[in-house]
N, C-alpha and C positions, 0 to 999 in steps of 0.2 A: 594573166595574159595567154590569151588563147595560140594554140601553137596550130602550126598549118599540115601536121601530121597526126591529129587527135579529131578528125571527121569519123564517127561511128559507124560503121553499118553493118549489115550481112548480121545484127545482133536481134533475136526475135522481141518483140514486145511484149512486160509483162500479161501472165495469163491473171488476168486481175476484169472485174466490172462486168461479170456475168453470173447467172443462176444455175450454181452448183448443181442445183435437182434437175431442171428441166434439159440441161446437158449430159446427163445421165441417161440414156435408152435402158441400159438396162434395168436400174433403180426402176426408172418412170413406168415400166412395161410390169414391173414385179408389184408395186402398187397399186395399178389399174386391175393388175388380175388377183391378188389379195382380198384386196379389199371389197364389203357390197356398192352395189350402183348408187346406192342413195347417199354413202359418202365419198364420194369418189372426187364430188366438186371443192367439198370444203377442207378435205385433207391436199387435192393439187395445191392448190390455196393456200395453205398455211405453210405448205411444204416449200412454194415457189417462192414465198417470201422470206423464208428461213436461207431460202440455196441465193437469194440474191443479197441477203446480208453476205452470208459465208464469203462470195466471190467478191466483196467489195475491197478496197485496199483497206478501208476502216479498220476489217474484220480480221483481214490477213498482217495489218503491223500490228493490233492485239495478241497477233499470235508470238509473233516477232520479241514484242516486250516483254511478255510473259514466262518465255525462256531466255532472253536475257536477263532478267532480272528475276531469280529464282528466289523463293521462297527464304527467310530467316528466321532463327531462331531465337525467342529470348526466353532464358528458362526461369530469371529474376528481372523483379524493378530495380527500381533506381535506389531506394531503401533495403533491397536484399532478400522483400518477400516474394515467393515462388511464385511464379504467373504460369509459368509453359504456354507462352502464344509463340504463334507461328506468325511472321507477320507477310502477306502477299501482294505484289505490284498490282494496283488498280488494274490492268490490263486482264490480269484475272478474273476478279470480281466480274468486268462487263461480260467475259468469254461466259463464265459459270452463270451470270444472271439472266445474260440472254438466254441460254438452254434451259434454265426452268423456266422463266415466259414462256417458253415455246411448247413446253409440256413432256421435256425429255425427262422427267422424272416419272410421268403420269399414262402409265399404260394399263392397269390393272384393272379402273372402273372406270371404262368409257369403250364404246362400240371401237373397234378395228385399230386397237388401242397399241396394240403390240409391232401390228406391222406400220403403223402413222410415225410411233416411237423411234420405232429400228432407222426407219428409214430417215427421220429427222436426224438420229443418231450418227448414223454414217455420212448425211451432209454435213451437217455442224462441225462434227468432228476432223473434218479433213482441214478447217481451219487453226486447229490445235487441239494433238490426243491428251495431253499430260489433265486436263480438265475435267475429262470424261469417267476418270477413275470415282469422283464423288458423287457424278450422275449416277455409271452404272450400282453401287451399291445402294442407293438412293432408294433405287427404283427396286435393286434387288430384294430389297429388307423385307417387304411386305408377303410375301409367301412365307416368313419364317415366323414373321409380329402373329399370323393369323391363326397361328397354332394358339396363340392364348387371346381369345376374343377383347376380355379387357384392353388388355396392352393394345390390340389390331384396333378399337374402336377410339382408342385415343390421338394413336401416331400416324394410324392410317391418311386420315384426312389431310395430318402435315408434310409427310412424304411425298405425298402425290400434290401438293398445293402447287401453282405456277407462279408462287410470289417468292422471291428471292432475300432474305435477310442478311446476307453478309455474313462479315463472322463475328460480330457480337457475341458473347456468349453469356445467356441469361435462359431460367429456367423454360422447357421448352413447352408450357403451358402460357407463355406469356408471347409466344412465337405463333406466325400463322403457319409460314414453312420452315421447315427444317432439313438438314442433311446427316446422311445416316454414313457409317463406317465401319470396317471389321476387322477382327484381330483375330486368327488362329496360328498363324505362325509364329513357330516358338525356335530358338535359334538350334537346340537338340533335336528336332523331329521335322522341321520343312512341310514338307507334303504330310508326315507320317502324324497327324495331325492327334493318334491316341498317345502318342508318345510326349504330351503334355505335359508340364508341371504345376502351372498355376492353379492354386488350389483354392476354393470355395468353400468357406464355412460357413454353416447357417445360421441366420441372428434368432430373434422370436419371434418378429412379426414372418405371415406365411409369407413364403416366396422370396424372401430377400437375405443377400449374404453378402458377405464381405471377401474383395479376390487379395489376394499375395501370389505375385508371380512377374513375368518378362515377355512382353511378345518382341520378335525380334522383326518381325514389318507389319508397321500398321498406320496404311496411307491415309492423306487428307484428317491430318488429328486435331483439325478446327472444326472437325463436325458438331452437329450437338450429341449425337450418344452413337453406339456401337456395339454388333454383335461379335460377342466375343465367347469362345470355349475354355472350360477350367473342369478342373477335377472337383466335385460335389463328394458326398459323403455316395453318394447312388452311381457313380461313375462321373465317367466324361458327359458334362452339359452344356448346354447353351443359355448363356446371360446376355442383357439388357446395361450398357454403363452409361451414362448419362453424364455428360461432362458438366453440367450443374447440377446440383438438387433440388426437390421442388421446394425448400426453403430459402434457396438462392444461392449456398454457398457452394465454391467448387468442389468436386470429387477431385477426389486424388489420381492424378492423371500427371503424373511425369514423365514428360518426354525429354529423353537422355541424351538424342542427336539425332539430328536430319542424316539421311542415307546420301552418300553421295554417287550419283547412279549415273549410267552410261548415255539414257535419254530419261524422257519423262519428267524434266526438271522444272518444268513449272510447277510440279504438284511435288507436295511434300510428303516422303516416306517416313517414317518415324522407328526408332524405338523407344516404346514406353513401360514405366513399372507401376507395377499396381502392389499397393502396399496399405491395406486395410480400404481399399476402391469400393463405394458400396454398388451392389448390382441386385438386380432385377432377375428371377429364372424364368426364362423361355423354353414350356415344353417342359415335361419331366424328366425329371432325374436320368444320369444314364442314357439319355438317349437327345445328346446335343448332334449328333452327326448327322443322325436323323431330323433330327427339327434345321438346323442351319442347309440342310441337303438343297432345297428348292432355291435357298439364295445362290448357293455354288455354282448350280444351272442357270441361274439365270444371269449370273458374267459372268460363264463360261460362254452363253451366247453371246453375251456382248464383247470378247476379246475376239468372236469370230467375225460379229457385226465392225466392229473398231479394225482388224487388220482388211478388211473390204475396204474400207475407208481409205487405209492408208494407200493399198496400192492403185485405188482408184484414183486417188489425187498423183501419187506418183507417176504411172500411168497417163494422165491426164498433160501432166506437164511435159514427160516426154514427144507424146503425138503434136503436141501446141508446137515444142520446139522446133521436133523436124519438120513442121508446117511451114516455117518461114526461116530455118537457117538452110543455106547452100553450102553445095561443097560438091568439085568434081565437076560441074557444069550444070547441074539442075537443082532441087530442091532435095533435100534429105527424104520427106515423104514418100517421094517419086520413087528412088531407088530401091531396087529390087530385093539388096542382101537387108537395108534398113527397114523396108515395110515388113520383110519377113520375122525379124525382131520384133518392132513393134505390135504386129498382127499376134505373136506367141505374147506377148504381156498382155493386151487388149485380155485375150481366151483368161486367161489368168485371174484378171480382175474381174468379167464377166462372171465364171465360175463359182468364184467367192461373194458376188453380189446376190445373185441366184439363189445361192443353196442358204444362205445368212436368211434372205427374205422369206422362203420357205417354212425355215425354222419359228422365224416370230411369227408366220400365219399360223401355227400349228400350236401356240399359244391363244393363239385368240377362238379357237377351235376347243371347246370344251367336249371332249369326246375320249373314251378309252386308247383307240386306235393311236389316238394321233400324243396323246400323255406317251404309249407307249412306244413310237416311233422316237418323240424325242431322246424319250433314256437312250438310247441308242444313237443317235444321231446326229445328238450335240456332242459327245464327247469325241464323238469320229469328228466331226466337223471341226471341233475346236485343234484336235490333232494335225489337221492336214490343213487346212488354212492359214494359221497360224503361221507353220514353216513354211509355207509360201510365201510369206509375210515377206521375208529378208531379201530371198535372190530375187525376188522381183521385183522389188525398190532398186535392190543393189543396181540391176542391169538398165532400168530407168534413170537413172542419178547417171551412170554413163554413156547413156544415149545426147546426154546434154555436152560431152568431154568434161574436159576442164573446168567449164561453168556449172558444172553441176555438183564438182568437187567446192566450190564456194559457197560459205556458208550464206552468202545474200540471195542462194538462188531456191532456200530453203529444204533443195534434197537431202545436204547432211542430216539435217534434224528429223525427215523422214526415215532415214536411218539406223540414225538411233537410237529411235522409237520401234522399230519394227522387231526386232525379239521380243521385246515386252510381252504381247500375249500371247507368246509361245509358252511363255511362263508363270504369268500370272494367276493364281486357280490352278494348279498343276502343271506342270511339264510334260511332255510329251509323252513319257511312261506313263505316269500319271493317268494318263489320258487316256493310253492303251487299253493299259491294264482294267481300266475303269470300265469300257469295251467288251473285254472279255468275260469281267462278271455279270453284266448284262446279258452276255449269247448262253450265258453257265445258267444264270437263275432264271432268268425271264422272257422264256420261251415268248409270248408275246410281244415282248421288244424286236426279236427278231423277223415274226413272221410280220409286223409293220414294217418294217423295213424292206423287206424283200415284196410287199404288198407295192409299196414306193418306187420302188427302181422296176418294180414289174408293167408300172403303166406305159414305160417306151418299149417295154419287150416288141421284136417286127421289125421295128421303125427303121433298127440301124444294125447292118450286121456286126460291126466292130464292138459295138455294146452288147449285140444277142451273145457274143463269145466271154468278154469279160465278163456278162453276169455267169454263166456256163460255169469259167475257170474257178469265179468269187463259192461257186457254190461247191465247189471240189474241194476248196480251199477250206470252206468251214464244216467239210464231214469230215474233216481230219486233223484230232483233237493232241496228235503226236507232237510232243514239243510245240504247244500251241504259243506258251508264254515268249520263247526267244526269237520265234516269230511274228510277235501280237504287230509291231510297228508295220510289219509288210500288208500283213492282212488289214488292219484297220488304213491302211494308204488305199487299198485296192476297194475299202467300201467306202471311205468319201471319195473314189474317182469313178466310181459304176454312179455313187448318188447325185452327183453332178455332172455326169453325160447323160444321166436317163433325166435329168431337170431344162437340160440344154435341147436336148434332142425335142423336147415337146413343149417346149415356150421359147428357144433362141431360134433368131433368122439363120434359114441350112446352112450361110456359109460358114458361122460361128459350129453349128452343132456339128459341123462334117469337120471342119479344124480340130474341134477337141476331140473328137472319136475318132479321127486316123492316128494323132499327136499321141496323147494321155492313154488310149486305149486299144488302139491297133497296130502301136509300136514302131510306127511311123515316125521317130524322132528322134534326136541325141539327147547330150547330156547338157546342153545349154541353150540358152533362147535365142529364137531366130533361128531353128533347126526341123522346120515344119515342112512337108511337102511342100515343092514349087509349084505343084499342079494348082491348090488351091485357092478360093476367092480371097485372096491376104487384102486386097484392097478393099473391099468391103469390109473387109474384121475391122482394119484402120480407121475406116472413117466414121465406122459405127462409133469406132469409143473415143473421136476427136470433141473435146470439148470449144466450139464455137462462140467467140467472146461479140 
């Protein structure tokens, strides 16, 4: 029986039934900027189709279901046979299958592939972030496998296939499309992979080994194959470990347990034991890190893109809420203080998206200059963008008030997910030290970075001042490790400022430079100078249904 007091008023409608791609001005402009003209119409169409599905009620429901029904491990069947199987909810397979069929593991072999794939990844993972893990690892495995032409010839067409074959384990030769995982982390080493203790013993056949050891974090364990690191006689080496051998027998891949994680709950992350596990060497013995490093770099870029996706969705929800919610005599979006908060959040989101897409575009340009730029820009971006994700998401949640603290809003899931990309593929210190290594060992990388930043010189006095200060810091190597975070933060901000000055609307570039580079900013969001054109910044960030 309805009660007279239960009339619902002043509650925003759900942000649903919209095109996630076309509603994102920063992203659509980046695609137009970085793709050749002859690819634009096709790319816009495919991304808009994906964006419409991402913004649908059905896709949003898949995201909720995949997280409310996390994967379950079955180590044995009813008869006691070891099966090491992980069951996923059907919603997981719908999300993952839609991503694969829309090319989110296919970047390396098509024109403009990295820009198109990164844009699609940014759009689609706004529905649910957990299934982005196997997408990222499958995509990133390609450059590592290319160190062995025979392996690449067999596996690459399957990795980049747009056919999703689900979780059924059978020989890769019998499948059109496959998924890849990776296993580097061990309990005693973490990011220090050279401390790995998993051993690789050579067999008689050239390139074949058996592995013995333990992997502390191995995500998406139902993937068809994994790239792992182990200690061979010649040192740390990269290996390919299939779940199923060519003869149809299961490889030894003992899943000990699934991790009970803060977020990313739809994705299975496991501890795995190798005990006489068959493996095929990838690259030369003793050069495991060098072999797998391009895979690591590609997944680090996906950490940047994934964080940009989380921030975009959080900001879109906050602006949407404020556009419909009234308080203190008016709509929240028109209140000066709320407008300041929303504009500040929008700046963070747009800067992340613009930087992520610039890095993706560098992958599409096979030049020494761009490769050198990526060497320093990827870890710097990974450090900074992933660290900005959690405070941005938390502030966006607060914009919804108590409504944002409720699971049904989707905001708590975004917040729980937000720290992950800062940890995955090397946490903050690892990224900062990687930038230092590039600065010290690869002068071409610094030259490429400074040349990119310098393209905006003279356009904004605050950016010019920040570049000058950065050059002074780079010239002073005293105590460089202890201040590496400070240095890398400034490098990332200067790079973002340069990109926004060149490509963003004046209101966005002005606000970013005034706050992030000019120092006219507080310690919390919503402390931008009040003289800026904040209404224009907020309106640009709004996803209109």
